[in-house]
SETI-269466 format. One line per field, with one value per residue (C-alpha): residue number from 1; z, y, x. Coordinates in nm, 2 decimals. Each point is the difference from the previous one (the first is absolute). Layout:
n (NUM, ...)
w (Z, ...)
v (Y, ...)
u (X, ...)
This chain:
n (1, 2, 3, 4, 5, 6, 7, 8, 9, 10, 11, 12, 13, 14, 15, 16, 17, 18, 19, 20, 21, 22, 23, 24, 25, 26, 27, 28, 29, 30, 31, 32, 33, 34, 35, 36, 37, 38, 39, 40, 41, 42, 43, 44, 45, 46, 47, 48, 49, 50, 51, 52, 53, 54, 55, 56, 57, 58, 59, 60, 61, 62, 63, 64, 65, 66, 67, 68, 69, 70, 71, 72, 73, 74, 75, 76, 77, 78, 79, 80, 81, 82, 83, 84, 85, 86, 87, 88, 89, 90, 91, 92, 93, 94, 95, 96, 97, 98, 99, 100, 101, 102, 103, 104, 105, 106, 107, 108, 109, 110, 111, 112, 113, 114, 115, 116, 117, 118, 119, 120, 121, 122, 123, 124, 125, 126, 127, 128, 129, 130, 131, 132, 133, 134, 135, 136, 137, 138, 139, 140, 141, 142, 143, 144, 145, 146, 147, 148, 149, 150, 151, 152, 153, 154, 155, 156, 157, 158, 159, 160, 161, 162, 163, 164, 165, 166, 167, 168, 169, 170, 171, 172, 173, 174, 175, 176, 177, 178, 179, 180, 181, 182, 183, 184, 185, 186, 187, 188, 189, 190, 191, 192, 193, 194, 195, 196, 197, 198, 199, 200, 201, 202, 203, 204, 205, 206, 207, 208, 209, 210, 211, 212, 213, 214, 215, 216, 217, 218, 219, 220, 221, 222, 223, 224, 225, 226, 227, 228, 229, 230, 231, 232, 233, 234, 235, 236, 237, 238, 239, 240, 241, 242, 243, 244, 245, 246, 247, 248, 249, 250, 251, 252, 253, 254, 255, 256, 257, 258, 259, 260, 261, 262, 263, 264, 265, 266, 267, 268, 269, 270, 271, 272, 273, 274, 275, 276, 277, 278, 279, 280, 281, 282, 283, 284, 285, 286, 287, 288, 289, 290, 291, 292, 293, 294, 295, 296, 297, 298, 299, 300, 301, 302, 303, 304, 305, 306, 307, 308, 309, 310, 311, 312, 313, 314, 315, 316, 317, 318, 319, 320, 321, 322, 323, 324, 325, 326, 327, 328, 329, 330, 331, 332, 333, 334, 335, 336, 337, 338, 339, 340, 341, 342, 343, 344, 345, 346, 347, 348, 349, 350, 351, 352, 353, 354, 355, 356, 357, 358, 359, 360, 361, 362, 363, 364, 365, 366, 367, 368, 369, 370, 371, 372, 373, 374, 375, 376, 377, 378, 379, 380, 381, 382, 383, 384, 385, 386, 387, 388, 389, 390, 391, 392, 393, 394, 395, 396, 397, 398, 399, 400, 401, 402, 403, 404, 405, 406, 407, 408, 409, 410, 411, 412, 413, 414, 415, 416, 417, 418, 419, 420, 421, 422, 423, 424, 425)
w (-6.99, 0.01, -0.21, -0.27, 0.02, -0.06, -0.28, -0.17, 0.05, -0.16, -0.29, -0.10, -0.28, 0.06, -0.14, 0.12, -0.05, 0.20, 0.18, 0.08, -0.37, 0.02, 0.28, -0.08, 0.20, -0.22, -0.19, -0.34, -0.21, -0.29, 0.04, -0.29, -0.13, 0.26, -0.22, -0.05, 0.36, 0.11, -0.20, 0.15, 0.34, -0.06, -0.18, 0.31, 0.27, -0.20, 0.12, 0.35, -0.19, -0.06, 0.40, -0.14, 0.13, -0.20, -0.04, 0.25, -0.22, 0.05, -0.19, -0.03, -0.13, 0.12, 0.21, -0.22, -0.29, 0.13, 0.18, 0.26, -0.21, -0.23, 0.29, 0.17, -0.33, -0.06, 0.36, -0.05, -0.34, 0.19, 0.32, -0.28, -0.20, 0.33, 0.15, -0.32, 0.04, -0.40, -0.05, 0.33, 0.01, 0.24, 0.24, 0.03, 0.30, -0.08, 0.24, -0.05, 0.26, -0.12, 0.25, -0.05, 0.19, 0.04, 0.28, 0.09, -0.02, 0.22, -0.04, 0.33, -0.13, -0.32, 0.14, 0.21, -0.28, -0.20, 0.29, 0.11, -0.34, -0.04, -0.31, 0.24, 0.26, -0.18, 0.23, -0.28, 0.05, 0.25, 0.23, -0.05, 0.16, 0.23, 0.07, 0.37, 0.03, 0.19, -0.08, -0.37, 0.02, -0.01, 0.15, 0.24, -0.13, -0.10, -0.35, 0.02, 0.09, -0.26, -0.24, 0.13, -0.06, -0.32, -0.09, 0.16, -0.18, -0.36, 0.06, 0.17, -0.25, -0.30, -0.07, -0.29, 0.16, -0.21, 0.23, -0.16, 0.14, -0.16, 0.05, 0.15, 0.01, 0.33, 0.21, 0.19, 0.31, -0.10, -0.38, -0.05, 0.24, -0.12, -0.36, 0.14, 0.19, -0.23, -0.29, 0.20, 0.13, -0.33, 0.09, 0.33, -0.16, -0.07, -0.17, -0.11, -0.09, 0.08, -0.27, -0.01, -0.22, 0.10, -0.14, 0.03, -0.21, 0.12, -0.23, 0.23, 0.27, -0.05, -0.02, 0.35, 0.10, 0.20, -0.25, 0.17, 0.00, -0.36, -0.12, 0.14, -0.20, -0.36, -0.10, -0.35, -0.05, -0.19, -0.07, -0.05, -0.22, 0.04, -0.18, -0.29, -0.06, -0.25, 0.26, 0.26, -0.19, -0.01, 0.34, 0.08, -0.23, 0.15, 0.34, -0.13, -0.15, 0.32, 0.27, -0.16, -0.11, -0.39, -0.20, 0.30, -0.07, -0.31, -0.23, 0.02, 0.40, -0.07, -0.26, 0.26, 0.30, -0.19, -0.13, 0.37, 0.10, -0.31, 0.14, 0.24, -0.13, 0.32, -0.04, 0.37, 0.00, -0.33, 0.21, 0.30, -0.23, -0.20, 0.33, 0.16, -0.31, 0.05, 0.34, -0.05, -0.30, 0.23, 0.29, -0.24, -0.13, -0.35, -0.24, -0.16, 0.08, -0.19, -0.04, 0.26, 0.25, -0.09, 0.05, 0.34, 0.07, -0.09, 0.26, 0.25, -0.07, -0.04, 0.35, 0.15, -0.15, 0.15, 0.33, -0.02, -0.10, 0.26, 0.31, -0.07, -0.01, 0.32, 0.26, -0.09, -0.38, 0.09, 0.22, -0.32, -0.22, 0.29, -0.01, -0.38, -0.01, 0.28, -0.17, -0.33, 0.18, 0.16, -0.31, 0.13, 0.17, -0.26, -0.27, 0.13, 0.01, -0.31, -0.23, -0.08, -0.15, -0.09, 0.35, 0.01, 0.33, 0.13, 0.15, 0.28, 0.10, -0.02, 0.21, 0.26, 0.01, 0.05, 0.28, 0.19, -0.08, 0.17, 0.29, 0.04, 0.00, 0.23, -0.30, -0.07, -0.36, -0.21, -0.17, -0.30, -0.20, 0.13, -0.07, -0.37, -0.03, 0.10, -0.25, -0.25, 0.07, 0.03, -0.35, -0.11, 0.10, -0.19, 0.33, -0.09, -0.29, 0.02, -0.21, 0.04, -0.01, -0.25, 0.11, 0.17, 0.21, 0.37, -0.14, -0.16, 0.21, -0.09, -0.03, 0.13, -0.14, 0.16, -0.28, 0.19, 0.20, 0.30, 0.20, -0.08, 0.11, 0.34, 0.04, -0.05, 0.24, 0.29, 0.16, -0.07, 0.14, 0.30, -0.11, 0.02, 0.35, -0.07, -0.15, -0.09, 0.19)
v (14.39, -0.37, -0.12, 0.28, -0.18, -0.34, 0.13, 0.18, -0.31, -0.25, 0.27, -0.04, -0.18, -0.34, -0.18, -0.34, -0.26, -0.30, 0.05, -0.38, -0.09, 0.16, -0.19, -0.23, -0.26, 0.01, -0.30, 0.12, -0.27, 0.01, 0.02, 0.13, -0.18, -0.25, -0.25, -0.23, 0.01, -0.04, -0.32, -0.16, 0.07, -0.19, -0.29, -0.04, 0.00, -0.17, -0.35, 0.13, -0.04, -0.38, -0.03, -0.03, 0.17, 0.25, 0.10, 0.29, 0.31, 0.27, 0.32, 0.24, 0.36, 0.36, 0.22, 0.11, -0.26, -0.16, -0.33, 0.09, 0.13, -0.29, -0.25, 0.16, -0.01, -0.36, -0.05, 0.17, -0.19, -0.33, 0.10, 0.09, -0.35, -0.22, 0.17, -0.06, -0.36, -0.03, 0.05, -0.19, -0.28, -0.20, 0.28, -0.01, 0.22, 0.26, 0.29, 0.26, 0.21, 0.29, 0.19, 0.26, -0.11, 0.33, -0.01, -0.36, -0.05, -0.31, -0.36, 0.00, 0.32, -0.13, -0.35, 0.24, 0.19, -0.29, -0.20, 0.33, 0.09, 0.00, -0.21, -0.27, 0.07, -0.03, -0.13, -0.22, -0.20, -0.28, 0.03, 0.36, 0.15, 0.26, -0.25, -0.03, 0.37, 0.21, 0.33, -0.10, -0.01, -0.28, 0.23, -0.18, -0.34, -0.23, -0.03, -0.37, 0.06, 0.23, -0.24, -0.28, 0.28, 0.07, -0.38, -0.08, 0.33, -0.12, -0.37, -0.01, 0.26, -0.13, 0.32, 0.10, 0.28, 0.26, 0.23, 0.30, 0.17, 0.32, 0.14, -0.35, 0.11, 0.19, -0.27, 0.00, -0.22, -0.37, 0.02, -0.34, -0.16, 0.18, -0.12, -0.33, -0.06, 0.14, -0.23, -0.33, 0.03, -0.15, -0.34, -0.03, 0.12, -0.27, 0.27, 0.36, 0.18, 0.31, 0.20, 0.31, 0.28, 0.23, 0.32, 0.20, 0.23, -0.19, -0.21, -0.15, -0.09, -0.39, -0.02, 0.11, -0.29, -0.30, -0.29, -0.23, 0.26, 0.09, -0.37, -0.03, 0.29, -0.14, 0.34, 0.16, 0.37, 0.27, 0.35, 0.35, 0.23, 0.35, 0.20, 0.22, 0.35, -0.07, -0.29, 0.25, 0.28, -0.30, -0.09, 0.40, 0.04, -0.26, 0.12, 0.35, -0.07, -0.17, 0.23, 0.35, 0.21, 0.03, 0.19, 0.14, -0.21, 0.20, -0.27, 0.10, -0.05, -0.39, 0.01, 0.19, -0.23, -0.28, 0.12, 0.06, -0.35, -0.19, 0.04, -0.25, -0.16, 0.06, 0.03, 0.06, 0.31, 0.09, -0.02, 0.17, 0.30, 0.03, -0.03, 0.29, 0.22, 0.00, 0.10, 0.30, 0.09, -0.03, 0.18, 0.27, 0.03, -0.08, -0.08, -0.27, -0.22, 0.13, -0.06, 0.25, -0.22, -0.29, 0.18, 0.09, -0.32, -0.17, 0.18, -0.10, -0.36, -0.03, 0.11, -0.18, -0.34, 0.03, 0.10, -0.30, -0.22, 0.11, 0.00, -0.34, -0.15, -0.22, 0.18, -0.15, 0.09, 0.35, 0.02, -0.12, 0.25, 0.26, -0.05, 0.00, 0.33, 0.14, -0.10, 0.15, 0.35, -0.02, -0.11, -0.34, -0.06, -0.25, 0.21, 0.29, -0.23, -0.17, 0.28, -0.20, 0.25, 0.01, -0.12, -0.34, -0.14, -0.32, -0.29, -0.01, 0.40, -0.09, -0.29, 0.18, 0.31, -0.25, -0.14, 0.32, 0.11, -0.36, 0.06, 0.36, -0.15, -0.32, -0.22, -0.33, 0.05, -0.27, -0.19, 0.06, -0.27, 0.15, 0.37, -0.14, -0.12, 0.35, 0.18, -0.26, 0.08, 0.38, -0.03, -0.19, 0.27, 0.23, 0.20, -0.04, -0.15, -0.20, -0.09, -0.23, 0.16, -0.05, -0.19, 0.18, 0.23, -0.12, -0.34, -0.13, 0.22, 0.13, 0.36, 0.14, 0.33, 0.14, 0.04, 0.31, 0.30, -0.06, 0.27, -0.12, -0.35, 0.12, 0.24, -0.30, -0.25, 0.23, 0.00, -0.32, -0.15, 0.21, 0.18, 0.35, 0.07, -0.23, 0.01, -0.28, 0.02)
u (-16.43, 0.08, -0.26, 0.13, 0.33, -0.11, -0.21, 0.31, 0.20, -0.28, -0.04, 0.37, 0.05, 0.10, 0.31, -0.06, -0.32, 0.15, 0.35, 0.00, 0.05, 0.32, 0.14, 0.28, -0.18, -0.32, -0.04, -0.20, -0.22, 0.26, 0.38, 0.16, 0.31, -0.01, -0.20, 0.27, 0.12, -0.37, -0.03, 0.35, -0.15, -0.32, 0.14, 0.25, -0.27, -0.31, 0.07, -0.11, -0.38, 0.06, 0.08, 0.41, 0.28, 0.12, 0.38, 0.13, 0.02, 0.26, -0.01, 0.26, 0.01, 0.07, -0.22, -0.30, 0.02, -0.36, 0.09, -0.27, -0.27, 0.05, -0.01, -0.30, -0.17, 0.03, -0.11, -0.30, -0.06, 0.06, -0.22, -0.29, 0.02, 0.03, -0.30, -0.22, -0.16, -0.04, 0.38, 0.11, -0.27, 0.21, 0.03, 0.38, 0.05, 0.26, 0.13, 0.29, 0.17, 0.17, 0.25, 0.29, 0.31, 0.13, -0.25, 0.02, 0.35, 0.07, -0.10, -0.23, -0.18, -0.08, -0.14, -0.22, -0.12, -0.11, -0.16, -0.19, -0.10, -0.39, -0.01, 0.15, -0.23, -0.34, -0.29, -0.09, 0.33, 0.13, 0.28, 0.05, 0.34, -0.18, -0.30, 0.12, 0.15, -0.23, 0.23, 0.05, 0.35, 0.26, 0.28, 0.23, -0.05, 0.30, 0.08, -0.08, -0.35, -0.03, 0.09, -0.25, -0.26, 0.08, 0.02, -0.35, -0.20, 0.16, -0.02, -0.37, -0.14, 0.20, 0.12, 0.21, 0.21, 0.22, 0.21, 0.09, 0.31, 0.10, 0.34, 0.09, 0.36, -0.08, -0.07, 0.33, -0.07, -0.11, -0.02, 0.14, -0.18, -0.32, 0.05, 0.09, -0.32, -0.26, 0.15, 0.06, -0.36, -0.12, 0.21, -0.27, -0.30, -0.26, -0.25, 0.10, 0.31, 0.20, 0.21, 0.21, 0.00, 0.29, 0.05, 0.34, 0.22, 0.32, 0.10, 0.24, -0.25, -0.01, 0.36, 0.05, -0.24, 0.11, 0.03, -0.22, -0.29, 0.08, -0.03, -0.34, -0.13, -0.05, -0.06, -0.08, 0.16, -0.14, 0.15, -0.19, 0.18, -0.02, -0.26, 0.07, -0.12, -0.28, -0.11, 0.02, -0.22, -0.24, -0.03, 0.00, -0.30, -0.21, 0.05, -0.08, -0.32, -0.12, 0.15, -0.02, -0.26, -0.09, 0.28, 0.17, 0.33, 0.23, 0.09, 0.37, 0.00, -0.04, 0.27, 0.24, -0.09, 0.04, 0.35, 0.10, -0.11, 0.14, 0.37, -0.07, -0.31, -0.18, -0.41, -0.01, 0.21, -0.21, -0.33, 0.17, 0.10, -0.34, -0.19, 0.20, -0.03, -0.34, -0.01, 0.25, -0.25, -0.29, 0.17, 0.07, -0.33, 0.12, -0.27, 0.24, 0.31, 0.28, 0.38, 0.10, -0.19, 0.18, 0.31, -0.08, -0.11, 0.31, 0.17, -0.23, -0.06, 0.39, 0.04, -0.29, 0.14, 0.36, -0.18, -0.20, 0.28, 0.25, -0.27, -0.12, 0.37, 0.12, 0.17, 0.33, -0.05, -0.06, 0.30, 0.22, -0.18, 0.02, 0.38, 0.05, -0.18, 0.21, 0.32, -0.12, -0.07, 0.34, 0.20, 0.08, 0.36, 0.12, -0.11, 0.25, 0.27, -0.02, -0.15, -0.33, -0.25, -0.36, -0.14, 0.13, 0.08, 0.20, -0.22, 0.28, -0.09, -0.35, 0.01, 0.20, -0.24, -0.30, 0.19, 0.04, -0.38, -0.10, 0.22, -0.14, -0.37, 0.11, -0.03, 0.16, 0.16, -0.07, 0.26, 0.20, -0.20, -0.35, 0.14, 0.07, -0.36, -0.12, 0.19, -0.13, -0.37, 0.06, 0.13, -0.30, -0.24, 0.22, 0.11, 0.37, 0.22, 0.33, 0.26, 0.31, 0.33, 0.24, 0.34, 0.27, -0.28, 0.04, -0.04, -0.35, -0.27, -0.35, -0.06, -0.32, -0.16, -0.33, -0.30, -0.13, 0.06, 0.21, -0.17, -0.34, 0.07, 0.16, -0.28, -0.26, 0.20, 0.12, -0.32, -0.09, 0.32, 0.03, 0.30, -0.11, 0.15, 0.30, 0.33, 0.24, 0.34)
């Protein structure tokens, strides 16, 4: 009977108390081992509470080093402080808008997100961006009009606006113009301020900016170091206490997960591994989460990570890594000619393969310069590694090596790119 099925399910030993606690996006009340970073961010943005423009802030760090969590934590504390009449007797207006630029990856999308955010469309504010828009959308408006609306809502309400741009290096179209707009607007504002907090794992993001835009930033920079195994154990234990039932996670599990994640200092990976281990234990009706569940979870999580990373790449980056995977499987023409070993490929042969797949899909191949940028971004994501050749090997070139199984990557992308029923000539 259906009733019996659900009764049996409900009577099974529960592993989790609250799965949301285990999400990398959850911001706890305390952030272990990020106290100094939190204080630094707080000092940088505190001037907004005096109606002064803070310095723009850029935060660097590898994935899973707590950048996003720390900034969201400080933004939450800022909102609480600004909303407290005793602590903020002058009623200084502070608004924050957060966005992930992997989703909002153009100047236009970023401006839309800022202006359509509910915090700038509060009924208590004047000249709100969506005031005269019956469909509550600004899509289709000219960028100049979007700028005017941003100026009006900030100036007329004396807003100190902080725009948090997570993964800021993902903004490909109009990046320089966006930074220039968001920084130079302060020269025209009579009341209020606009400042930026940019988060990225690309230390070279600012170097690629137009000198004009970079000169307007006046930014401070902070670097988040990777966590070590001891710090990761503390973070995991905090989430276990809040997210799991009491005494279901074996003590050795925390140490094992921390050891795996400490290789890259990645707390996000550690939390995914912890959550997946719990799911496997639950599905097996095990009374406790054991090391064997962690081992199974590790394989599943790493597969999920590679699928997510590759599937979310822009099309031309997908074509580049598909070309690398195909050549790796085939051995590589220049490798056979030169006797290279270990899976290394020449940049030239990869570009030729990329051009072939672009022609196959009737896409216009990007220039060598853009192709080189794609390689740099793929290396930054850990999907490939590159090294410069020594003298005497076809001049000076870069050797490229795939970081994952070529068959797995081809399997992921064959359907995504529409290559299942096609083959290059």
